[in-house]
ZAVEXSE-926025 format. One record per residue: residue number from 1; residue in one letter; x, y, z negated of N, C-alpha, C in turn. Coordinates in pm, 1 decimal. Layout:
# residues N
SITE pos code      npx      npy      npz     capx     capy     capz      cpx      cpy      cpz
SITE NUM    a        X        Y        Z        X        Y        Z        X        Y        Z
...
//
This chain:
# residues 108
SITE pos code      npx      npy      npz     capx     capy     capz      cpx      cpy      cpz
SITE   1    x -10310.1 -26546.2   2561.6 -10250.7 -26440.0   2442.6 -10383.6 -26342.6   2376.0
SITE   2    x -10466.5 -26323.7   2478.4 -10592.8 -26241.6   2449.5 -10682.5 -26355.6   2380.8
SITE   3    x -10692.3 -26465.9   2442.9 -10786.7 -26586.7   2359.2 -10750.8 -26562.5   2186.1
SITE   4    x -10607.1 -26601.6   2184.7 -10562.0 -26602.5   2059.1 -10606.9 -26489.6   1953.5
SITE   5    x -10585.3 -26392.1   2011.2 -10611.9 -26253.6   1941.3 -10783.2 -26265.8   1901.9
SITE   6    x -10854.7 -26305.2   1993.2 -11006.4 -26297.2   1975.2 -11010.8 -26420.0   1901.0
SITE   7    x -10948.9 -26541.5   1870.9 -10979.5 -26635.8   1793.1 -10959.4 -26565.2   1633.4
SITE   8    x -10818.5 -26483.3   1644.4 -10789.2 -26441.7   1510.6 -10922.9 -26352.9   1433.1
SITE   9    x -10973.2 -26296.0   1541.4 -11055.2 -26181.4   1505.8 -11196.0 -26223.2   1462.0
SITE  10    x -11215.6 -26354.1   1520.9 -11343.7 -26405.2   1482.9 -11342.7 -26487.1   1373.8
SITE  11    x -11209.5 -26545.0   1349.1 -11178.5 -26585.3   1191.0 -11146.5 -26508.9   1103.4
SITE  12    x -11134.8 -26400.0   1124.8 -11118.7 -26271.4   1017.6 -11267.7 -26246.9   1001.2
SITE  13    x -11341.6 -26215.9   1078.4 -11504.1 -26181.3   1043.8 -11589.7 -26323.2    979.9
SITE  14    x -11503.6 -26447.5   1024.8 -11590.4 -26560.7    956.0 -11545.3 -26545.5    782.2
SITE  15    x -11444.2 -26493.2    769.5 -11394.9 -26506.4    621.8 -11449.4 -26389.5    557.7
SITE  16    x -11469.5 -26294.0    601.5 -11499.7 -26192.0    532.2 -11667.1 -26177.7    518.0
SITE  17    x -11745.4 -26226.9    608.6 -11888.2 -26273.8    572.3 -11894.0 -26374.2    466.0
SITE  18    x -11813.9 -26481.2    483.9 -11854.6 -26563.1    352.0 -11777.2 -26509.0    225.7
SITE  19    x -11675.4 -26430.5    234.5 -11631.0 -26359.5    133.8 -11733.6 -26266.5     14.6
SITE  20    x -11821.6 -26196.7    124.1 -11933.3 -26126.6     63.8 -12052.7 -26200.8     38.5
SITE  21    x -12070.4 -26313.3     44.8 -12197.4 -26378.3     35.1 -12271.2 -26414.9    -67.3
SITE  22    x -12373.5 -26364.6   -126.4 -12423.5 -26360.5   -244.5 -12486.1 -26461.3   -304.1
SITE  23    x -12615.8 -26416.7   -359.8 -12714.5 -26535.8   -433.8 -12835.7 -26513.0   -406.3
SITE  24    x -12942.3 -26599.7   -377.6 -13064.5 -26584.6   -351.9 -13158.9 -26667.4   -446.9
SITE  25    x -13237.4 -26624.4   -508.5 -13356.2 -26697.1   -619.3 -13470.4 -26808.0   -495.7
SITE  26    x -13448.0 -26872.9   -504.3 -13585.5 -26952.4   -391.4 -13662.0 -27044.6   -484.6
SITE  27    x -13798.6 -27047.8   -464.9 -13886.2 -27126.0   -508.9 -13822.9 -27259.3   -477.5
SITE  28    x -13830.8 -27354.0   -563.7 -13804.6 -27505.9   -503.8 -13881.5 -27553.7   -380.2
SITE  29    x -13839.9 -27622.2   -295.8 -13933.1 -27630.6   -171.4 -13960.1 -27532.9    -85.2
SITE  30    x -13882.1 -27405.7   -124.4 -13899.9 -27309.8    -37.5 -13788.6 -27262.7     91.8
SITE  31    x -13755.5 -27156.0    128.7 -13660.6 -27175.4    243.6 -13623.2 -27032.7    191.2
SITE  32    x -13501.3 -27030.9    234.3 -13372.9 -26911.2    201.0 -13423.3 -26834.8    283.2
SITE  33    x -13420.4 -26712.2    269.4 -13416.8 -26589.6    369.7 -13291.8 -26522.8    422.7
SITE  34    x -13207.7 -26589.6    365.5 -13075.1 -26502.0    387.3 -12981.7 -26621.5    428.1
SITE  35    x -12836.1 -26590.9    430.0 -12700.2 -26685.4    432.1 -12651.0 -26697.0    275.3
SITE  36    x -12718.8 -26606.1    190.1 -12634.9 -26669.9     72.1 -12678.0 -26803.4     -7.7
SITE  37    x -12618.2 -26818.8   -118.3 -12598.6 -26919.1   -177.4 -12755.0 -26924.7   -241.8
SITE  38    x -12823.8 -27058.5   -258.8 -12940.0 -27070.9   -291.5 -12923.2 -27092.8   -461.7
SITE  39    x -13021.4 -27034.2   -539.8 -13043.5 -27076.1   -670.6 -13187.2 -27124.2   -669.7
SITE  40    x -13229.8 -27214.4   -677.3 -13383.1 -27307.3   -710.9 -13424.2 -27249.7   -827.1
SITE  41    x -13539.5 -27235.8   -809.2 -13638.0 -27193.7   -918.2 -13755.7 -27279.5   -884.1
SITE  42    x -13777.1 -27321.9  -1015.1 -13921.5 -27375.9  -1040.8 -14036.1 -27303.0  -1047.4
SITE  43    x -14071.2 -27261.7   -956.8 -14211.2 -27129.1   -960.4 -14327.6 -27194.3  -1044.1
SITE  44    x -14359.8 -27318.2  -1071.0 -14440.6 -27367.4  -1128.6 -14413.2 -27363.4  -1283.2
SITE  45    x -14300.4 -27341.9  -1324.1 -14274.5 -27358.3  -1455.3 -14246.0 -27238.5  -1515.8
SITE  46    x -14322.8 -27176.9  -1564.7 -14300.7 -27026.6  -1648.0 -14177.8 -27037.8  -1688.7
SITE  47    x -14109.0 -27114.3  -1780.3 -13987.6 -27081.8  -1875.0 -13900.4 -27074.5  -1778.8
SITE  48    x -13871.2 -27183.8  -1640.9 -13765.7 -27195.9  -1580.7 -13753.2 -27032.7  -1503.6
SITE  49    x -13890.5 -27006.4  -1435.6 -13885.8 -26891.5  -1390.2 -13849.6 -26766.4  -1460.3
SITE  50    x -13883.5 -26751.2  -1566.9 -13845.3 -26635.0  -1681.0 -13707.2 -26625.7  -1688.0
SITE  51    x -13657.9 -26753.1  -1701.6 -13479.5 -26766.5  -1777.1 -13422.8 -26749.0  -1618.9
SITE  52    x -13470.2 -26782.5  -1499.3 -13381.0 -26780.6  -1376.7 -13377.1 -26576.9  -1350.8
SITE  53    x -13505.8 -26513.7  -1373.1 -13495.5 -26393.0  -1364.5 -13435.5 -26310.7  -1461.8
SITE  54    x -13405.6 -26356.7  -1569.7 -13346.1 -26279.9  -1680.1 -13211.6 -26310.4  -1653.5
SITE  55    x -13164.7 -26443.5  -1618.0 -12995.6 -26447.2  -1566.9 -12970.5 -26399.2  -1428.3
SITE  56    x -13061.4 -26376.0  -1345.8 -13009.0 -26293.8  -1239.0 -12988.1 -26154.5  -1284.7
SITE  57    x -13070.4 -26087.6  -1368.9 -13074.0 -25966.4  -1413.0 -12880.9 -25929.6  -1495.8
SITE  58    x -12871.7 -26025.8  -1566.3 -12799.9 -26046.4  -1694.5 -12641.3 -26050.5  -1552.1
SITE  59    x -12682.4 -26142.7  -1479.6 -12572.8 -26123.5  -1358.9 -12508.5 -26010.4  -1294.8
SITE  60    x -12644.7 -25941.0  -1259.7 -12615.6 -25776.5  -1192.6 -12540.1 -25702.4  -1288.6
SITE  61    x -12573.4 -25686.5  -1406.4 -12502.8 -25616.7  -1467.1 -12348.6 -25664.5  -1484.1
SITE  62    x -12356.5 -25795.6  -1509.5 -12180.3 -25851.6  -1513.0 -12121.1 -25821.0  -1415.8
SITE  63    x -12195.3 -25810.0  -1287.6 -12122.2 -25764.6  -1159.1 -12113.4 -25606.9  -1162.4
SITE  64    x -12178.9 -25534.0  -1231.2 -12182.6 -25364.1  -1222.9 -12245.1 -25344.0  -1145.8
SITE  65    x -12386.4 -25414.1  -1112.8 -12433.7 -25351.1   -991.4 -12568.9 -25280.0  -1046.0
SITE  66    x -12535.3 -25145.0  -1091.9 -12583.8 -25064.7  -1167.1 -12708.4 -24977.2  -1073.0
SITE  67    x -12796.1 -24910.9  -1113.2 -12902.5 -24816.8  -1077.3 -13023.9 -24884.2  -1025.9
SITE  68    x -13051.7 -24799.7   -934.6 -13212.7 -24861.0   -914.9 -13206.1 -25023.9   -879.0
SITE  69    x -13120.4 -25087.3   -792.3 -13117.7 -25235.1   -786.9 -13136.6 -25320.2   -927.4
SITE  70    x -13083.0 -25258.5   -996.2 -13052.5 -25342.9  -1143.0 -13170.4 -25310.5  -1210.4
SITE  71    x -13236.4 -25180.9  -1213.7 -13363.1 -25160.1  -1259.4 -13492.6 -25248.3  -1209.8
SITE  72    x -13487.4 -25281.0  -1073.1 -13602.1 -25316.0  -1010.2 -13590.8 -25481.7  -1072.9
SITE  73    x -13474.7 -25525.5  -1053.0 -13462.0 -25684.3  -1126.0 -13512.6 -25678.4  -1269.8
SITE  74    x -13480.8 -25574.2  -1359.6 -13489.6 -25561.9  -1480.5 -13627.8 -25557.6  -1536.0
SITE  75    x -13714.6 -25485.9  -1444.3 -13867.9 -25466.6  -1471.0 -13940.9 -25583.6  -1408.0
SITE  76    x -13883.1 -25643.4  -1269.1 -13939.6 -25772.4  -1254.4 -13942.4 -25893.1  -1390.4
SITE  77    x -13840.8 -25885.1  -1442.2 -13805.4 -25991.0  -1562.0 -13885.0 -25959.0  -1675.7
SITE  78    x -13897.6 -25820.7  -1681.3 -13979.3 -25773.4  -1792.7 -14153.8 -25805.1  -1791.3
SITE  79    x -14177.9 -25773.2  -1665.9 -14330.9 -25804.8  -1616.3 -14346.5 -25921.6  -1603.2
SITE  80    x -14251.0 -26013.6  -1583.1 -14281.6 -26180.7  -1591.3 -14303.0 -26219.5  -1731.4
SITE  81    x -14209.6 -26178.9  -1818.0 -14257.2 -26207.0  -1957.0 -14405.6 -26158.6  -2033.7
SITE  82    x -14401.3 -26058.3  -1969.3 -14543.5 -26019.0  -2009.6 -14677.4 -26074.4  -1973.3
SITE  83    x -14644.9 -26116.0  -1864.7 -14775.3 -26180.2  -1791.9 -14845.0 -26290.4  -1896.0
SITE  84    x -14961.4 -26289.3  -1911.8 -15023.5 -26385.1  -1975.3 -14988.1 -26547.4  -1937.4
SITE  85    x -14951.5 -26636.4  -2032.4 -14934.1 -26775.2  -1986.1 -15023.0 -26846.1  -1885.0
SITE  86    x -15169.9 -26802.2  -1891.5 -15259.3 -26874.5  -1786.1 -15244.8 -26808.0  -1658.9
SITE  87    x -15136.9 -26738.6  -1622.4 -15128.0 -26714.6  -1487.9 -15005.5 -26754.2  -1415.1
SITE  88    x -15020.5 -26812.6  -1309.5 -14916.9 -26898.5  -1247.8 -14838.3 -26802.7  -1145.2
SITE  89    x -14701.5 -26853.0  -1121.6 -14601.3 -26745.3  -1033.9 -14618.5 -26817.8   -938.3
SITE  90    x -14680.4 -26950.2   -918.9 -14631.1 -26994.3   -785.2 -14704.7 -26900.4   -655.4
SITE  91    x -14825.4 -26857.7   -644.2 -14867.2 -26755.9   -519.6 -14820.2 -26619.9   -564.3
SITE  92    x -14729.3 -26577.3   -669.3 -14674.7 -26407.6   -670.1 -14520.3 -26423.2   -689.0
SITE  93    x -14464.9 -26524.2   -673.3 -14330.4 -26550.9   -705.4 -14244.2 -26458.9   -620.5
SITE  94    x -14291.5 -26453.6   -486.9 -14172.9 -26350.5   -409.8 -14190.5 -26224.2   -438.8
SITE  95    x -14305.8 -26163.0   -508.0 -14278.3 -26022.1   -537.8 -14179.6 -26007.4   -656.0
SITE  96    x -14170.9 -26099.4   -740.1 -14058.6 -26096.0   -844.9 -13913.2 -26119.4   -799.8
SITE  97    x -13917.5 -26244.7   -713.3 -13793.9 -26260.8   -676.6 -13720.8 -26138.7   -585.8
SITE  98    x -13797.0 -26125.4   -498.8 -13717.3 -26022.9   -401.8 -13677.5 -25900.8   -454.5
SITE  99    x -13718.7 -25869.2   -592.5 -13674.9 -25755.2   -656.0 -13539.8 -25791.6   -711.3
SITE 100    x -13498.1 -25909.2   -730.7 -13386.8 -25946.7   -811.8 -13293.6 -25972.3   -691.2
SITE 101    x -13356.9 -26028.2   -598.6 -13274.4 -26075.0   -464.1 -13182.8 -25956.2   -385.8
SITE 102    x -13267.9 -25822.1   -401.0 -13184.4 -25744.9   -338.4 -13044.1 -25684.0   -396.1
SITE 103    x -13038.6 -25704.5   -543.6 -12950.3 -25706.6   -582.9 -12845.4 -25798.6   -602.8
SITE 104    x -12891.3 -25921.2   -605.4 -12811.7 -26051.9   -588.9 -12752.1 -26053.6   -455.8
SITE 105    x -12781.6 -26007.4   -360.4 -12700.7 -26011.9   -204.3 -12557.2 -25925.6   -244.8
SITE 106    x -12532.1 -25873.4   -346.7 -12423.1 -25795.5   -365.5 -12329.3 -25891.9   -466.2
SITE 107    x -12363.3 -25975.2   -526.1 -12291.1 -26055.3   -622.0 -12213.5 -26153.4   -543.8
SITE 108    x -12061.6 -26134.3   -618.0 -11985.0 -26246.7   -531.6 -11941.3 -26373.7   -610.8
//
């Protein structure tokens, strides 16, 4: 009986962890840093990079994840848009993606 209760508790924990799993923006070919669902970003493609940051910010707004976490993603999106097109995001992508991933962790 004790093993059965332990199994039920373990099963409940498993489902609660999966129910909370959010999203994570990851450069194509890169590794995820969490158990969240991966959204691949082509960090060598300026348009895809900016589009995915903008989509992440819109998703945060849609899920009512407001405050500083949403603002960080908004700022990352705007800074990416304002960068000169000759600057590649390949080596600096983590700084932008991390600011949106903080909020995306809470998206269901």
